[in-house]
PDB file with SEQRES, HELIX, SHEET and CRYST1 records, atoms N, CA, C and O in Angstrom:
SEQRES   1 A   77  MET GLU ASN LEU VAL SER SER ASP ALA ALA LYS TYR ILE          
SEQRES   2 A   77  SER VAL ALA LEU CYS THR ILE PRO MET ALA VAL VAL ALA          
SEQRES   3 A   77  TRP GLY ILE THR LYS PHE TRP THR THR LEU PHE ASP ASN          
SEQRES   4 A   77  VAL GLY ARG ASN PRO GLN ALA ASN ASN GLU LEU LYS GLY          
SEQRES   5 A   77  TYR ALA MET VAL GLY PHE ALA THR ILE GLU ALA ILE ALA          
SEQRES   6 A   77  LEU TYR CYS LEU ALA ILE ALA ILE MET MET LEU LEU              
HELIX    1 AA1 SER A    7  CYS A   18  1                                  12    
HELIX    2 AA2 ILE A   20  ARG A   42  1                                  23    
HELIX    3 AA3 PRO A   44  ALA A   46  5                                   3    
HELIX    4 AA4 ASN A   47  LEU A   76  1                                  30    
CRYST1    1.000    1.000    1.000  90.00  90.00  90.00 P 1           1          
ATOM      1  N   MET A   1      87.065  72.509 123.280  1.00  0.00           N  
ATOM      2  CA  MET A   1      86.666  73.890 123.105  1.00  0.00           C  
ATOM      3  C   MET A   1      86.053  74.051 121.729  1.00  0.00           C  
ATOM      4  O   MET A   1      86.588  73.570 120.730  1.00  0.00           O  
ATOM      5  N   GLU A   2      84.941  74.725 121.694  1.00  0.00           N  
ATOM      6  CA  GLU A   2      84.234  74.908 120.426  1.00  0.00           C  
ATOM      7  C   GLU A   2      84.922  75.948 119.559  1.00  0.00           C  
ATOM      8  O   GLU A   2      85.704  76.771 120.034  1.00  0.00           O  
ATOM      9  N   ASN A   3      84.605  75.883 118.275  1.00  0.00           N  
ATOM     10  CA  ASN A   3      85.100  76.922 117.372  1.00  0.00           C  
ATOM     11  C   ASN A   3      84.412  78.243 117.706  1.00  0.00           C  
ATOM     12  O   ASN A   3      83.185  78.324 117.765  1.00  0.00           O  
ATOM     13  N   LEU A   4      85.212  79.258 117.918  1.00  0.00           N  
ATOM     14  CA  LEU A   4      84.636  80.556 118.258  1.00  0.00           C  
ATOM     15  C   LEU A   4      84.054  81.263 117.038  1.00  0.00           C  
ATOM     16  O   LEU A   4      83.119  82.054 117.167  1.00  0.00           O  
ATOM     17  N   VAL A   5      84.591  80.988 115.875  1.00  0.00           N  
ATOM     18  CA  VAL A   5      84.122  81.624 114.649  1.00  0.00           C  
ATOM     19  C   VAL A   5      83.847  80.533 113.628  1.00  0.00           C  
ATOM     20  O   VAL A   5      84.689  79.667 113.390  1.00  0.00           O  
ATOM     21  N   SER A   6      82.671  80.579 113.029  1.00  0.00           N  
ATOM     22  CA  SER A   6      82.367  79.576 112.017  1.00  0.00           C  
ATOM     23  C   SER A   6      83.148  79.862 110.739  1.00  0.00           C  
ATOM     24  O   SER A   6      83.683  80.956 110.558  1.00  0.00           O  
ATOM     25  N   SER A   7      83.206  78.886 109.872  1.00  0.00           N  
ATOM     26  CA  SER A   7      83.978  79.059 108.642  1.00  0.00           C  
ATOM     27  C   SER A   7      83.349  80.110 107.736  1.00  0.00           C  
ATOM     28  O   SER A   7      84.064  80.837 107.047  1.00  0.00           O  
ATOM     29  N   ASP A   8      82.017  80.202 107.727  1.00  0.00           N  
ATOM     30  CA  ASP A   8      81.362  81.233 106.912  1.00  0.00           C  
ATOM     31  C   ASP A   8      81.669  82.624 107.440  1.00  0.00           C  
ATOM     32  O   ASP A   8      81.919  83.544 106.661  1.00  0.00           O  
ATOM     33  N   ALA A   9      81.651  82.781 108.727  1.00  0.00           N  
ATOM     34  CA  ALA A   9      81.953  84.087 109.316  1.00  0.00           C  
ATOM     35  C   ALA A   9      83.398  84.483 109.031  1.00  0.00           C  
ATOM     36  O   ALA A   9      83.676  85.642 108.722  1.00  0.00           O  
ATOM     37  N   ALA A  10      84.309  83.534 109.132  1.00  0.00           N  
ATOM     38  CA  ALA A  10      85.717  83.820 108.848  1.00  0.00           C  
ATOM     39  C   ALA A  10      85.906  84.205 107.389  1.00  0.00           C  
ATOM     40  O   ALA A  10      86.726  85.065 107.067  1.00  0.00           O  
ATOM     41  N   LYS A  11      85.145  83.565 106.511  1.00  0.00           N  
ATOM     42  CA  LYS A  11      85.235  83.883 105.091  1.00  0.00           C  
ATOM     43  C   LYS A  11      84.773  85.321 104.836  1.00  0.00           C  
ATOM     44  O   LYS A  11      85.424  86.057 104.094  1.00  0.00           O  
ATOM     45  N   TYR A  12      83.673  85.716 105.436  1.00  0.00           N  
ATOM     46  CA  TYR A  12      83.158  87.072 105.229  1.00  0.00           C  
ATOM     47  C   TYR A  12      84.061  88.134 105.873  1.00  0.00           C  
ATOM     48  O   TYR A  12      84.206  89.237 105.347  1.00  0.00           O  
ATOM     49  N   ILE A  13      84.646  87.795 106.984  1.00  0.00           N  
ATOM     50  CA  ILE A  13      85.582  88.736 107.623  1.00  0.00           C  
ATOM     51  C   ILE A  13      86.815  88.913 106.751  1.00  0.00           C  
ATOM     52  O   ILE A  13      87.302  90.034 106.599  1.00  0.00           O  
ATOM     53  N   SER A  14      87.328  87.833 106.176  1.00  0.00           N  
ATOM     54  CA  SER A  14      88.509  87.956 105.321  1.00  0.00           C  
ATOM     55  C   SER A  14      88.198  88.719 104.040  1.00  0.00           C  
ATOM     56  O   SER A  14      89.055  89.443 103.534  1.00  0.00           O  
ATOM     57  N   VAL A  15      86.988  88.571 103.506  1.00  0.00           N  
ATOM     58  CA  VAL A  15      86.596  89.347 102.327  1.00  0.00           C  
ATOM     59  C   VAL A  15      86.497  90.828 102.683  1.00  0.00           C  
ATOM     60  O   VAL A  15      86.899  91.686 101.897  1.00  0.00           O  
ATOM     61  N   ALA A  16      85.967  91.125 103.854  1.00  0.00           N  
ATOM     62  CA  ALA A  16      85.882  92.523 104.282  1.00  0.00           C  
ATOM     63  C   ALA A  16      87.273  93.126 104.453  1.00  0.00           C  
ATOM     64  O   ALA A  16      87.502  94.279 104.089  1.00  0.00           O  
ATOM     65  N   LEU A  17      88.191  92.353 105.003  1.00  0.00           N  
ATOM     66  CA  LEU A  17      89.563  92.841 105.147  1.00  0.00           C  
ATOM     67  C   LEU A  17      90.250  93.009 103.797  1.00  0.00           C  
ATOM     68  O   LEU A  17      91.136  93.850 103.647  1.00  0.00           O  
ATOM     69  N   CYS A  18      89.846  92.215 102.825  1.00  0.00           N  
ATOM     70  CA  CYS A  18      90.439  92.310 101.495  1.00  0.00           C  
ATOM     71  C   CYS A  18      89.993  93.575 100.765  1.00  0.00           C  
ATOM     72  O   CYS A  18      90.665  94.017  99.833  1.00  0.00           O  
ATOM     73  N   THR A  19      88.882  94.154 101.172  1.00  0.00           N  
ATOM     74  CA  THR A  19      88.391  95.361 100.508  1.00  0.00           C  
ATOM     75  C   THR A  19      88.966  96.640 101.102  1.00  0.00           C  
ATOM     76  O   THR A  19      88.734  97.719 100.556  1.00  0.00           O  
ATOM     77  N   ILE A  20      89.700  96.555 102.190  1.00  0.00           N  
ATOM     78  CA  ILE A  20      90.293  97.751 102.793  1.00  0.00           C  
ATOM     79  C   ILE A  20      91.265  98.457 101.845  1.00  0.00           C  
ATOM     80  O   ILE A  20      91.255  99.686 101.789  1.00  0.00           O  
ATOM     81  N   PRO A  21      92.102  97.732 101.100  1.00  0.00           N  
ATOM     82  CA  PRO A  21      92.992  98.448 100.171  1.00  0.00           C  
ATOM     83  C   PRO A  21      92.255  99.255  99.106  1.00  0.00           C  
ATOM     84  O   PRO A  21      92.841 100.159  98.511  1.00  0.00           O  
ATOM     85  N   MET A  22      90.992  98.950  98.854  1.00  0.00           N  
ATOM     86  CA  MET A  22      90.238  99.731  97.873  1.00  0.00           C  
ATOM     87  C   MET A  22      90.046 101.170  98.339  1.00  0.00           C  
ATOM     88  O   MET A  22      90.009 102.083  97.513  1.00  0.00           O  
ATOM     89  N   ALA A  23      89.926 101.384  99.621  1.00  0.00           N  
ATOM     90  CA  ALA A  23      89.828 102.746 100.141  1.00  0.00           C  
ATOM     91  C   ALA A  23      91.142 103.493  99.929  1.00  0.00           C  
ATOM     92  O   ALA A  23      91.138 104.683  99.615  1.00  0.00           O  
ATOM     93  N   VAL A  24      92.242 102.810 100.098  1.00  0.00           N  
ATOM     94  CA  VAL A  24      93.551 103.423  99.867  1.00  0.00           C  
ATOM     95  C   VAL A  24      93.728 103.726  98.384  1.00  0.00           C  
ATOM     96  O   VAL A  24      94.300 104.755  98.027  1.00  0.00           O  
ATOM     97  N   VAL A  25      93.247 102.848  97.527  1.00  0.00           N  
ATOM     98  CA  VAL A  25      93.313 103.090  96.086  1.00  0.00           C  
ATOM     99  C   VAL A  25      92.471 104.308  95.715  1.00  0.00           C  
ATOM    100  O   VAL A  25      92.897 105.120  94.893  1.00  0.00           O  
ATOM    101  N   ALA A  26      91.299 104.449  96.299  1.00  0.00           N  
ATOM    102  CA  ALA A  26      90.467 105.621  96.022  1.00  0.00           C  
ATOM    103  C   ALA A  26      91.186 106.900  96.428  1.00  0.00           C  
ATOM    104  O   ALA A  26      91.136 107.895  95.704  1.00  0.00           O  
ATOM    105  N   TRP A  27      91.854 106.885  97.576  1.00  0.00           N  
ATOM    106  CA  TRP A  27      92.631 108.056  97.990  1.00  0.00           C  
ATOM    107  C   TRP A  27      93.782 108.300  97.021  1.00  0.00           C  
ATOM    108  O   TRP A  27      94.060 109.448  96.672  1.00  0.00           O  
ATOM    109  N   GLY A  28      94.456 107.237  96.581  1.00  0.00           N  
ATOM    110  CA  GLY A  28      95.573 107.370  95.658  1.00  0.00           C  
ATOM    111  C   GLY A  28      95.156 107.930  94.309  1.00  0.00           C  
ATOM    112  O   GLY A  28      95.866 108.753  93.731  1.00  0.00           O  
ATOM    113  N   ILE A  29      94.015 107.492  93.806  1.00  0.00           N  
ATOM    114  CA  ILE A  29      93.522 108.016  92.534  1.00  0.00           C  
ATOM    115  C   ILE A  29      93.166 109.489  92.668  1.00  0.00           C  
ATOM    116  O   ILE A  29      93.457 110.281  91.771  1.00  0.00           O  
ATOM    117  N   THR A  30      92.546 109.859  93.767  1.00  0.00           N  
ATOM    118  CA  THR A  30      92.217 111.267  93.992  1.00  0.00           C  
ATOM    119  C   THR A  30      93.471 112.118  94.049  1.00  0.00           C  
ATOM    120  O   THR A  30      93.538 113.179  93.428  1.00  0.00           O  
ATOM    121  N   LYS A  31      94.457 111.659  94.786  1.00  0.00           N  
ATOM    122  CA  LYS A  31      95.726 112.377  94.887  1.00  0.00           C  
ATOM    123  C   LYS A  31      96.420 112.457  93.531  1.00  0.00           C  
ATOM    124  O   LYS A  31      97.005 113.484  93.187  1.00  0.00           O  
ATOM    125  N   PHE A  32      96.354 111.379  92.769  1.00  0.00           N  
ATOM    126  CA  PHE A  32      96.990 111.317  91.458  1.00  0.00           C  
ATOM    127  C   PHE A  32      96.394 112.349  90.507  1.00  0.00           C  
ATOM    128  O   PHE A  32      97.123 113.108  89.869  1.00  0.00           O  
ATOM    129  N   TRP A  33      95.047 112.374  90.415  1.00  0.00           N  
ATOM    130  CA  TRP A  33      94.413 113.295  89.459  1.00  0.00           C  
ATOM    131  C   TRP A  33      94.552 114.746  89.891  1.00  0.00           C  
ATOM    132  O   TRP A  33      94.731 115.622  89.044  1.00  0.00           O  
ATOM    133  N   THR A  34      94.473 115.022  91.193  1.00  0.00           N  
ATOM    134  CA  THR A  34      94.641 116.413  91.625  1.00  0.00           C  
ATOM    135  C   THR A  34      96.054 116.905  91.352  1.00  0.00           C  
ATOM    136  O   THR A  34      96.246 118.064  90.984  1.00  0.00           O  
ATOM    137  N   THR A  35      97.040 116.042  91.527  1.00  0.00           N  
ATOM    138  CA  THR A  35      98.420 116.429  91.216  1.00  0.00           C  
ATOM    139  C   THR A  35      98.600 116.638  89.715  1.00  0.00           C  
ATOM    140  O   THR A  35      99.285 117.573  89.299  1.00  0.00           O  
ATOM    141  N   LEU A  36      97.996 115.782  88.906  1.00  0.00           N  
ATOM    142  CA  LEU A  36      98.097 115.926  87.459  1.00  0.00           C  
ATOM    143  C   LEU A  36      97.454 117.228  86.996  1.00  0.00           C  
ATOM    144  O   LEU A  36      98.040 117.952  86.192  1.00  0.00           O  
ATOM    145  N   PHE A  37      96.264 117.533  87.489  1.00  0.00           N  
ATOM    146  CA  PHE A  37      95.587 118.766  87.093  1.00  0.00           C  
ATOM    147  C   PHE A  37      96.354 119.990  87.564  1.00  0.00           C  
ATOM    148  O   PHE A  37      96.401 121.003  86.866  1.00  0.00           O  
ATOM    149  N   ASP A  38      96.945 119.903  88.728  1.00  0.00           N  
ATOM    150  CA  ASP A  38      97.744 121.009  89.238  1.00  0.00           C  
ATOM    151  C   ASP A  38      98.963 121.247  88.344  1.00  0.00           C  
ATOM    152  O   ASP A  38      99.292 122.390  88.028  1.00  0.00           O  
ATOM    153  N   ASN A  39      99.625 120.168  87.942  1.00  0.00           N  
ATOM    154  CA  ASN A  39     100.808 120.300  87.091  1.00  0.00           C  
ATOM    155  C   ASN A  39     100.463 120.812  85.694  1.00  0.00           C  
ATOM    156  O   ASN A  39     101.204 121.621  85.136  1.00  0.00           O  
ATOM    157  N   VAL A  40      99.365 120.358  85.131  1.00  0.00           N  
ATOM    158  CA  VAL A  40      98.952 120.846  83.816  1.00  0.00           C  
ATOM    159  C   VAL A  40      98.494 122.295  83.922  1.00  0.00           C  
ATOM    160  O   VAL A  40      98.704 123.079  82.996  1.00  0.00           O  
ATOM    161  N   GLY A  41      97.881 122.652  85.022  1.00  0.00           N  
ATOM    162  CA  GLY A  41      97.477 124.039  85.217  1.00  0.00           C  
ATOM    163  C   GLY A  41      98.664 124.983  85.321  1.00  0.00           C  
ATOM    164  O   GLY A  41      98.594 126.129  84.876  1.00  0.00           O  
ATOM    165  N   ARG A  42      99.734 124.510  85.899  1.00  0.00           N  
ATOM    166  CA  ARG A  42     100.930 125.343  86.024  1.00  0.00           C  
ATOM    167  C   ARG A  42     101.727 125.413  84.728  1.00  0.00           C  
ATOM    168  O   ARG A  42     102.350 126.432  84.431  1.00  0.00           O  
ATOM    169  N   ASN A  43     101.705 124.312  83.948  1.00  0.00           N  
ATOM    170  CA  ASN A  43     102.480 124.266  82.712  1.00  0.00           C  
ATOM    171  C   ASN A  43     101.643 123.590  81.630  1.00  0.00           C  
ATOM    172  O   ASN A  43     101.781 122.385  81.421  1.00  0.00           O  
ATOM    173  N   PRO A  44     100.781 124.328  80.938  1.00  0.00           N  
ATOM    174  CA  PRO A  44      99.899 123.712  79.935  1.00  0.00           C  
ATOM    175  C   PRO A  44     100.645 123.079  78.759  1.00  0.00           C  
ATOM    176  O   PRO A  44     100.105 122.188  78.105  1.00  0.00           O  
ATOM    177  N   GLN A  45     101.867 123.517  78.480  1.00  0.00           N  
ATOM    178  CA  GLN A  45     102.613 122.946  77.368  1.00  0.00           C  
ATOM    179  C   GLN A  45     103.020 121.490  77.645  1.00  0.00           C  
ATOM    180  O   GLN A  45     103.300 120.740  76.710  1.00  0.00           O  
ATOM    181  N   ALA A  46     103.052 121.100  78.888  1.00  0.00           N  
ATOM    182  CA  ALA A  46     103.449 119.737  79.255  1.00  0.00           C  
ATOM    183  C   ALA A  46     102.278 118.760  79.227  1.00  0.00           C  
ATOM    184  O   ALA A  46     102.425 117.609  79.638  1.00  0.00           O  
ATOM    185  N   ASN A  47     101.123 119.202  78.749  1.00  0.00           N  
ATOM    186  CA  ASN A  47      99.927 118.355  78.763  1.00  0.00           C  
ATOM    187  C   ASN A  47     100.131 117.068  77.973  1.00  0.00           C  
ATOM    188  O   ASN A  47      99.810 115.985  78.463  1.00  0.00           O  
ATOM    189  N   ASN A  48     100.663 117.173  76.752  1.00  0.00           N  
ATOM    190  CA  ASN A  48     100.837 115.973  75.923  1.00  0.00           C  
ATOM    191  C   ASN A  48     101.862 115.018  76.519  1.00  0.00           C  
ATOM    192  O   ASN A  48     101.703 113.801  76.421  1.00  0.00           O  
ATOM    193  N   GLU A  49     102.896 115.546  77.126  1.00  0.00           N  
ATOM    194  CA  GLU A  49     103.918 114.692  77.736  1.00  0.00           C  
ATOM    195  C   GLU A  49     103.380 113.985  78.977  1.00  0.00           C  
ATOM    196  O   GLU A  49     103.667 112.810  79.206  1.00  0.00           O  
ATOM    197  N   LEU A  50     102.602 114.707  79.771  1.00  0.00           N  
ATOM    198  CA  LEU A  50     102.073 114.124  81.005  1.00  0.00           C  
ATOM    199  C   LEU A  50     100.939 113.144  80.753  1.00  0.00           C  
ATOM    200  O   LEU A  50     100.661 112.288  81.593  1.00  0.00           O  
ATOM    201  N   LYS A  51     100.282 113.261  79.608  1.00  0.00           N  
ATOM    202  CA  LYS A  51      99.123 112.410  79.340  1.00  0.00           C  
ATOM    203  C   LYS A  51      99.506 110.929  79.289  1.00  0.00           C  
ATOM    204  O   LYS A  51      98.775 110.090  79.817  1.00  0.00           O  
ATOM    205  N   GLY A  52     100.622 110.599  78.673  1.00  0.00           N  
ATOM    206  CA  GLY A  52     101.065 109.201  78.610  1.00  0.00           C  
ATOM    207  C   GLY A  52     101.428 108.647  79.974  1.00  0.00           C  
ATOM    208  O   GLY A  52     101.050 107.528  80.322  1.00  0.00           O  
ATOM    209  N   TYR A  53     102.164 109.435  80.744  1.00  0.00           N  
ATOM    210  CA  TYR A  53     102.516 109.005  82.101  1.00  0.00           C  
ATOM    211  C   TYR A  53     101.270 108.872  82.975  1.00  0.00           C  
ATOM    212  O   TYR A  53     101.189 108.000  83.840  1.00  0.00           O  
ATOM    213  N   ALA A  54     100.310 109.751  82.733  1.00  0.00           N  
ATOM    214  CA  ALA A  54      99.090 109.728  83.537  1.00  0.00           C  
ATOM    215  C   ALA A  54      98.302 108.445  83.313  1.00  0.00           C  
ATOM    216  O   ALA A  54      97.805 107.853  84.271  1.00  0.00           O  
ATOM    217  N   MET A  55      98.185 108.017  82.087  1.00  0.00           N  
ATOM    218  CA  MET A  55      97.411 106.805  81.803  1.00  0.00           C  
ATOM    219  C   MET A  55      98.093 105.556  82.367  1.00  0.00           C  
ATOM    220  O   MET A  55      97.421 104.659  82.875  1.00  0.00           O  
ATOM    221  N   VAL A  56      99.405 105.497  82.281  1.00  0.00           N  
ATOM    222  CA  VAL A  56     100.134 104.352  82.834  1.00  0.00           C  
ATOM    223  C   VAL A  56     100.020 104.342  84.365  1.00  0.00           C  
ATOM    224  O   VAL A  56      99.803 103.292  84.969  1.00  0.00           O  
ATOM    225  N   GLY A  57     100.166 105.507  84.979  1.00  0.00           N  
ATOM    226  CA  GLY A  57     100.057 105.597  86.433  1.00  0.00           C  
ATOM    227  C   GLY A  57      98.666 105.266  86.927  1.00  0.00           C  
ATOM    228  O   GLY A  57      98.504 104.565  87.927  1.00  0.00           O  
ATOM    229  N   PHE A  58      97.651 105.772  86.222  1.00  0.00           N  
ATOM    230  CA  PHE A  58      96.274 105.489  86.621  1.00  0.00           C  
ATOM    231  C   PHE A  58      95.960 103.999  86.491  1.00  0.00           C  
ATOM    232  O   PHE A  58      95.313 103.419  87.363  1.00  0.00           O  
ATOM    233  N   ALA A  59      96.419 103.384  85.402  1.00  0.00           N  
ATOM    234  CA  ALA A  59      96.174 101.952  85.213  1.00  0.00           C  
ATOM    235  C   ALA A  59      96.865 101.124  86.290  1.00  0.00           C  
ATOM    236  O   ALA A  59      96.326 100.112  86.738  1.00  0.00           O  
ATOM    237  N   THR A  60      98.042 101.545  86.702  1.00  0.00           N  
ATOM    238  CA  THR A  60      98.762 100.822  87.750  1.00  0.00           C  
ATOM    239  C   THR A  60      98.028 100.918  89.084  1.00  0.00           C  
ATOM    240  O   THR A  60      97.893  99.922  89.795  1.00  0.00           O  
ATOM    241  N   ILE A  61      97.559 102.099  89.419  1.00  0.00           N  
ATOM    242  CA  ILE A  61      96.833 102.274  90.681  1.00  0.00           C  
ATOM    243  C   ILE A  61      95.514 101.505  90.641  1.00  0.00           C  
ATOM    244  O   ILE A  61      95.140 100.856  91.618  1.00  0.00           O  
ATOM    245  N   GLU A  62      94.815 101.578  89.518  1.00  0.00           N  
ATOM    246  CA  GLU A  62      93.525 100.907  89.403  1.00  0.00           C  
ATOM    247  C   GLU A  62      93.675  99.387  89.420  1.00  0.00           C  
ATOM    248  O   GLU A  62      92.773  98.683  89.873  1.00  0.00           O  
ATOM    249  N   ALA A  63      94.800  98.876  88.933  1.00  0.00           N  
ATOM    250  CA  ALA A  63      95.018  97.427  88.927  1.00  0.00           C  
ATOM    251  C   ALA A  63      95.043  96.862  90.344  1.00  0.00           C  
ATOM    252  O   ALA A  63      94.622  95.727  90.568  1.00  0.00           O  
ATOM    253  N   ILE A  64      95.528  97.639  91.286  1.00  0.00           N  
ATOM    254  CA  ILE A  64      95.551  97.177  92.676  1.00  0.00           C  
ATOM    255  C   ILE A  64      94.137  96.910  93.168  1.00  0.00           C  
ATOM    256  O   ILE A  64      93.882  95.897  93.821  1.00  0.00           O  
ATOM    257  N   ALA A  65      93.213  97.821  92.855  1.00  0.00           N  
ATOM    258  CA  ALA A  65      91.819  97.640  93.274  1.00  0.00           C  
ATOM    259  C   ALA A  65      91.200  96.435  92.577  1.00  0.00           C  
ATOM    260  O   ALA A  65      90.444  95.685  93.195  1.00  0.00           O  
ATOM    261  N   LEU A  66      91.510  96.240  91.305  1.00  0.00           N  
ATOM    262  CA  LEU A  66      90.940  95.094  90.595  1.00  0.00           C  
ATOM    263  C   LEU A  66      91.484  93.774  91.132  1.00  0.00           C  
ATOM    264  O   LEU A  66      90.751  92.788  91.201  1.00  0.00           O  
ATOM    265  N   TYR A  67      92.762  93.742  91.514  1.00  0.00           N  
ATOM    266  CA  TYR A  67      93.319  92.531  92.116  1.00  0.00           C  
ATOM    267  C   TYR A  67      92.640  92.231  93.452  1.00  0.00           C  
ATOM    268  O   TYR A  67      92.325  91.078  93.746  1.00  0.00           O  
ATOM    269  N   CYS A  68      92.420  93.255  94.250  1.00  0.00           N  
ATOM    270  CA  CYS A  68      91.745  93.063  95.542  1.00  0.00           C  
ATOM    271  C   CYS A  68      90.316  92.559  95.337  1.00  0.00           C  
ATOM    272  O   CYS A  68      89.850  91.683  96.066  1.00  0.00           O  
ATOM    273  N   LEU A  69      89.624  93.116  94.340  1.00  0.00           N  
ATOM    274  CA  LEU A  69      88.273  92.676  94.055  1.00  0.00           C  
ATOM    275  C   LEU A  69      88.260  91.231  93.577  1.00  0.00           C  
ATOM    276  O   LEU A  69      87.399  90.454  93.989  1.00  0.00           O  
ATOM    277  N   ALA A  70      89.191  90.863  92.724  1.00  0.00           N  
ATOM    278  CA  ALA A  70      89.249  89.483  92.231  1.00  0.00           C  
ATOM    279  C   ALA A  70      89.540  88.509  93.369  1.00  0.00           C  
ATOM    280  O   ALA A  70      88.943  87.433  93.420  1.00  0.00           O  
ATOM    281  N   ILE A  71      90.429  88.857  94.264  1.00  0.00           N  
ATOM    282  CA  ILE A  71      90.732  87.976  95.402  1.00  0.00           C  
ATOM    283  C   ILE A  71      89.526  87.845  96.313  1.00  0.00           C  
ATOM    284  O   ILE A  71      89.238  86.756  96.809  1.00  0.00           O  
ATOM    285  N   ALA A  72      88.807  88.960  96.542  1.00  0.00           N  
ATOM    286  CA  ALA A  72      87.625  88.911  97.400  1.00  0.00           C  
ATOM    287  C   ALA A  72      86.547  88.018  96.789  1.00  0.00           C  
ATOM    288  O   ALA A  72      85.892  87.259  97.503  1.00  0.00           O  
ATOM    289  N   ILE A  73      86.361  88.106  95.476  1.00  0.00           N  
ATOM    290  CA  ILE A  73      85.357  87.262  94.817  1.00  0.00           C  
ATOM    291  C   ILE A  73      85.775  85.796  94.877  1.00  0.00           C  
ATOM    292  O   ILE A  73      84.934  84.923  95.094  1.00  0.00           O  
ATOM    293  N   MET A  74      87.058  85.518  94.688  1.00  0.00           N  
ATOM    294  CA  MET A  74      87.528  84.129  94.768  1.00  0.00           C  
ATOM    295  C   MET A  74      87.345  83.553  96.168  1.00  0.00           C  
ATOM    296  O   MET A  74      87.077  82.362  96.324  1.00  0.00           O  
ATOM    297  N   MET A  75      87.489  84.398  97.182  1.00  0.00           N  
ATOM    298  CA  MET A  75      87.283  83.910  98.556  1.00  0.00           C  
ATOM    299  C   MET A  75      85.827  83.532  98.811  1.00  0.00           C  
ATOM    300  O   MET A  75      85.540  82.633  99.601  1.00  0.00           O  
ATOM    301  N   LEU A  76      84.918  84.221  98.140  1.00  0.00           N  
ATOM    302  CA  LEU A  76      83.515  83.931  98.352  1.00  0.00           C  
ATOM    303  C   LEU A  76      83.062  82.643  97.635  1.00  0.00           C  
ATOM    304  O   LEU A  76      82.052  82.046  98.006  1.00  0.00           O  
ATOM    305  N   LEU A  77      83.801  82.232  96.632  1.00  0.00           N  
ATOM    306  CA  LEU A  77      83.399  81.027  95.886  1.00  0.00           C  
ATOM    307  C   LEU A  77      83.762  79.765  96.589  1.00  0.00           C  
ATOM    308  O   LEU A  77      83.488  78.677  96.084  1.00  0.00           O  
TER     309      LEU A  77                                                      
END                                                                             
């Protein structure tokens, strides 16, 4: 029986599947910033306190997308 999928096709399919979490990260970042703006809008005095947590949270969410991108690029090499 012949191979139904060539190795190049399998590689491109796996790279495409690796980029799916990036859509979830985009949704997470949107949800994160809207929640932050909502909280600062309700309590402006908490802006300085929330700013540190916001940067750590944003970096954590963004790191997921960068890891997915790095894995996808490594698969193509």
